[in-house]
C-alpha positions in Angstrom: -14.0 -8.7 1.0 -14.9 -10.1 -1.6 -14.7 -8.3 -5.7 -16.9 -11.2 -7.3 -14.9 -14.5 -7.3 -11.8 -13.0 -6.1 -10.9 -12.9 -2.3 -9.2 -10.0 -0.6 -8.0 -10.4 2.7 -6.5 -7.3 4.9 -3.2 -9.0 6.1 -2.0 -6.9 9.5 1.7 -6.7 10.6 2.0 -3.8 13.0 1.5 0.0 13.2 3.3 3.4 13.5 2.7 6.4 15.2 3.5 9.9 13.4 2.9 13.5 14.7 -0.2 14.1 11.7 1.0 17.9 11.3 4.4 16.7 10.3 3.7 14.6 8.2 0.5 15.5 6.0 -0.7 18.7 5.4 -2.1 21.5 3.0 0.9 23.8 1.3 0.7 27.1 3.8 -1.7 26.7 6.1 -0.8 26.6 10.2 -3.4 23.6 11.4 -4.4 21.9 8.0 -6.3 19.3 10.9 -8.4 21.4 12.6 -11.2 20.1 10.7 -10.3 16.7 10.3 -9.6 16.3 14.2 -11.5 13.1 14.3 -9.1 11.1 12.9 -6.3 11.6 15.3 -5.2 11.0 18.8 -6.0 13.7 21.8 -2.3 14.3 21.0 -2.6 14.9 17.4 -1.1 11.7 16.5 -1.9 9.4 13.6 -1.9 6.0 13.5 -1.2 4.1 10.2 -1.8 0.4 10.0 1.2 -1.8 8.8 0.9 -4.8 6.4 -0.8 -5.9 3.3 -3.6 -7.6 1.3 -3.3 -11.1 0.4 -5.6 -11.7 -3.2 -7.0 -15.3 -3.8 -7.4 -16.0 -7.8 -7.7 -18.7 -9.0 -5.2 -21.1 -8.4 -3.2 -18.3 -7.1 -2.6 -16.4 -3.1 -1.1 -13.3 -4.0 0.6 -11.2 -1.0 0.4 -7.4 -2.1 3.1 -5.4 0.5 4.9 -7.4 3.1 4.6 -5.0 6.1 7.4 -3.7 8.2 8.5 -7.2 9.5 9.8 -8.1 12.9 10.8 -4.2 13.4 10.4 -1.6 16.3 11.7 1.8 16.4 9.5 3.2 18.9 7.1 4.9 15.9 7.1 1.6 13.6 6.2 -1.7 15.2 5.5 -4.7 13.2 6.1 -8.6 13.3 2.4 -9.7 13.0 2.2 -10.6 9.5 2.8 -14.3 9.5 0.2 -14.8 11.9 -2.1 -13.0 10.1 -2.1 -15.1 7.6 -2.1 -18.1 9.5 -5.4 -17.2 10.7 -6.4 -17.4 7.4 -4.9 -20.6 6.7 -2.1 -19.4 4.9 1.6 -20.7 5.7 4.8 -19.1 3.5 5.3 -22.0 1.6 1.4 -21.3 0.3 2.0 -18.1 -1.2 2.6 -18.1 -4.9 3.1 -14.2 -5.7 4.7 -11.2 -3.9 4.1 -8.1 -5.3 4.7 -4.6 -4.7 3.1 -1.1 -4.8 6.7 0.2 -3.5 10.0 -0.3 -2.0 9.7 1.7 1.5 10.6 0.0 4.7 7.2 -0.6 5.8 6.1 -2.2 2.5 8.6 -4.8 2.3 9.5 -5.9 6.0 8.8 -9.6 5.5 10.4 -10.2 1.7 13.1 -11.4 3.5 14.3 -12.4 7.2 17.9 -12.5 8.4 18.9 -12.7 5.0 16.7 -15.4 4.2 13.6 -15.3 1.7 10.6 -15.4 3.5 7.8 -17.1 0.9 10.1 -19.7 -0.6 7.5 -20.6 -3.6 6.8 -17.1 -4.5 8.0 -15.1 -7.4 8.6 -11.4 -6.1 7.5 -9.0 -8.7 8.6 -5.0 -8.3 8.6 -2.1 -10.5 12.0 -1.8 -12.5 12.2 2.2 -11.6 11.6 1.3 -7.6 14.1 -1.3 -7.8 17.1 1.1 -9.6 15.9 3.7 -7.2 15.8 2.0 -3.8 18.7 -1.2 -4.8 21.0 -0.4 -7.7 20.8 3.0 -8.2 23.5 5.8 -7.2 21.3 6.8 -4.3 19.9 3.3 -3.0 19.0 2.9 0.3 21.8 0.0 2.3 18.6 -0.8 3.9 16.5 -1.6 1.3 19.6 -3.0 -0.4 19.8 -5.6 2.9 16.6 -6.2 3.0 15.8 -6.7 -0.5 18.9 -8.5 -2.2 18.5 -11.3 -0.9 15.3 -11.8 -3.6 17.0 -11.8 -6.7 16.9 -15.3 -7.2 12.8 -15.1 -7.3 12.6 -11.9 -8.7 10.9 -10.2 -11.8 10.7 -6.8 -12.4 8.2 -5.5 -14.7 8.1 -1.6 -16.4 4.7 -1.6 -17.9 1.1 -2.6 -16.6 0.6 -6.1 -16.5 -1.4 -9.1 -15.1 -0.5 -10.3 -12.4 -3.0 -13.1 -11.8 -6.5 -13.6 -13.4 -8.4 -10.4 -12.2 -5.5 -8.8 -10.2 -3.3 -6.1 -12.7 -1.0 -4.0 -12.0 -0.9 -0.1 -12.9 1.8 2.1 -12.9 1.4 5.3 -10.6 4.1 6.8 -10.6 5.1 10.0 -8.1 5.1 8.8 -4.3 8.1 6.7 -5.7 9.3 6.3 -9.0 7.6 2.8 -9.8 4.9 3.0 -7.1 1.9 1.0 -8.4 -1.4 0.3 -7.8 -3.2 -3.3 -8.1 -7.0 -3.7 -9.5 -8.7 -6.6 -8.6 -11.6 -7.0 -11.2 -14.0 -9.9 -10.9 -17.8 -10.6 -12.0 -18.1 -6.3 -13.2 -16.6 -5.1 -9.2 -13.5 -3.8 -9.2 -11.3 -3.0 -6.1 -7.8 -0.5 -6.3 -5.3 -1.6 -3.8 -3.6 1.8 -3.8 -0.3 1.3 -1.9 1.0 4.6 -0.6 -0.9 6.8 -3.6 -2.8 7.6 -0.4 -2.0 7.6 3.2 -5.0 9.0 5.0 -8.3 9.0 3.9 -8.9 12.6 4.5 -6.2 12.9 1.0 -9.0 11.6 -0.9 -11.5 14.4 0.0 -8.2 17.5 0.5 -7.0 17.2 -3.4 -4.1 19.6 -2.6 -2.9 17.7 0.5 1.2 16.5 0.4 2.7 13.8 2.5 6.6 14.7 3.5 7.4 11.0 1.6 6.4 11.6 -2.0 9.2 11.7 -4.2 7.5 14.0 -6.6 4.9 15.5 -5.0 2.9 17.3 -8.2 2.7 13.8 -9.7 1.8 12.3 -6.8 -1.1 14.6 -6.2 -2.5 14.0 -9.9 -2.3 10.3 -9.1 -4.2 10.4 -6.6 -6.7 12.8 -7.8 -6.7 10.9 -10.8 -7.9 7.6 -9.0 -9.9 9.6 -6.7 -12.4 10.7 -9.5 -12.3 8.1 -11.5 -13.9 6.0 -8.6 -15.9 8.7 -7.5 -19.6 8.0 -7.4 -19.2 4.9 -8.4 -19.5 1.1 -6.9 -15.5 0.7 -7.2 -14.1 0.2 -3.7 -10.7 1.5 -2.8 -8.2 0.5 0.2 -4.5 1.2 1.5 -2.7 -0.4 4.4 -2.4 2.4 6.2 -6.5 3.3 6.0 -7.8 2.7 9.3 -8.7 -0.9 10.4 -7.3 -1.6 6.4 -11.1 -0.6 5.6 -12.5 -0.2 1.8 -14.7 2.0 0.9 -15.8 3.9 -1.8 -14.9 7.7 -2.9 -18.7 9.8 -3.1 -19.6 13.2 -4.1 -23.2 13.1 -2.7 -24.1 16.3 -1.0 -21.1 17.7 -0.6 -17.0 17.8 -1.3 -15.4 14.5 -2.6 -14.6 12.0 0.7 -14.1 8.6 1.7 -17.0 6.6 3.2 -16.2 2.7 4.8 -18.1 -0.2 4.3 
């Protein structure tokens, strides 16, 4: 995908499989997926692609999220991200920046491997609120501590919106996690929003009140999600998230009905 002069490449790492009704639903509704069965497998499962996006802008090669890593717990399986980058001609030493939408395990897997930084020339960036929540705070996740602590020599934390690289801006979008961040690609009058886990399924772009069980603050997450969807609706802006089917970009439209996602 090109956004003006900037190239945005989906980087596939693996897949996760969840029972859809157990993770994402409308509160108080017995069968919320009844009208959205086409998004599910025959057994009611939702397949969640895992990975990130590589943004090439100027002389910078920026990886937005790092997949789940060399991991397999029977539900989430990764390991393909480095091969995916290689197919684009990108080796670990070519990556200049690694930025995270948030610090859940399926977005930081290739940050480090077996205690060693995977992208040795890169500056790693995460929102300070997420670093404190997952790594240094009183309720820190031991798995996150082990995975992310090796990054500290190359880590820069941020606590305000900023420009990562020409045409790539970080925008705080708290709710799913305290430091959840959207990355906005803009060039030549065009925009694409890399949503992270602000949205897990394209269904949420049409269903205003659906909640995912992993949102730290469901009310804030819903406000952010609906605010973004309304902002881009019926515009030329593209949106994408790593968990979208095929990691495909699309637009939010309201023509002839309620708000919905249409893949490009």
